C-alpha positions, 0 to 999 in steps of 0.5 A: 500500500502507498501512503501519502501524508502531509505532516504539520508540526504544531504547538500545544495552543494550535493543537487546542485550536484545531480540536474545534476546527473539525468534526472528529469521527474517532478518538483512539490511543495508539502505541508505536513500538519502534525497532532498529539495528542497535549497531547502526541506530544512528543511521537507520531512520530512513525506514520505519519498523514498528508494531502499532497497538490499538485496543489490544490489536497489533500490526507489525508495519514496515514503511519504506520511503518513496519520496519526500517533498518538504512536509509531504511524506510518501511511503510504501507500507507493509503490515502483518498482524502479530500477537505480541511485542517481541524484543527483536524481529529477525531479518528473515521476517523483515525480508518475508514481509517487505522484501528488505535486506536488514539485520535483526532489529531490536525494540528501542522504545515506544511512543504513545499517541492520542489521535483524533480522526476526521474523515474528510471524504472517502479518500482523505483523513485529517488526524490530530495527534498528541504524542509522548515519548521519553521526556517529550510531548509534541503535537502534529496534524497529519493529512492522509490522502490518496489522490490530491490533497484537498486545498480546502483543508489547507485554507481552514488551517491557514485562516487559523495561522497554521501553515506548512513548514519547509521540512517536518520530521515524522514520529519515528524520526522525532522519536529517534532524535530523542532516543539518541539524545538519551543514549548519549546522555547515559554514556 
């Protein structure tokens, strides 16, 4: 599956404002358990390997980047239902699911997100996220779309002083920055 997302990192005040701008169809807590190669952890943030848990259902997801354009992220996503959160995932399983050649990966930590979702139309979702990991809390809007990004959503946001940034890092990249900072502080 190809995933297209526009990511907008926002402040807590903007988060509170956006809560009132859309009609939210759902509210969930999702936990992402991130994996990486402990030997090359500083350079392996191009691909996301995670288990996403929502309501005791778990999906092993592998996201391979296809393209980035400022705050638009396009990735190929592979997934498989799993029963548990293992401490490691073998290179054979990664190859079987996504055809990637990587070493075994280990659990690095988790990021928990409170997500509000608005189904804009049958091809577009607006998600409002508050994420917590290590000592960090951050906020973002993700607009997931299939064909074209609806300009009306961007108009609503810009009328409320929420604009696109030159580059926005995804949750895994933000998690990895905090992970590496914590790793270096503990040395």
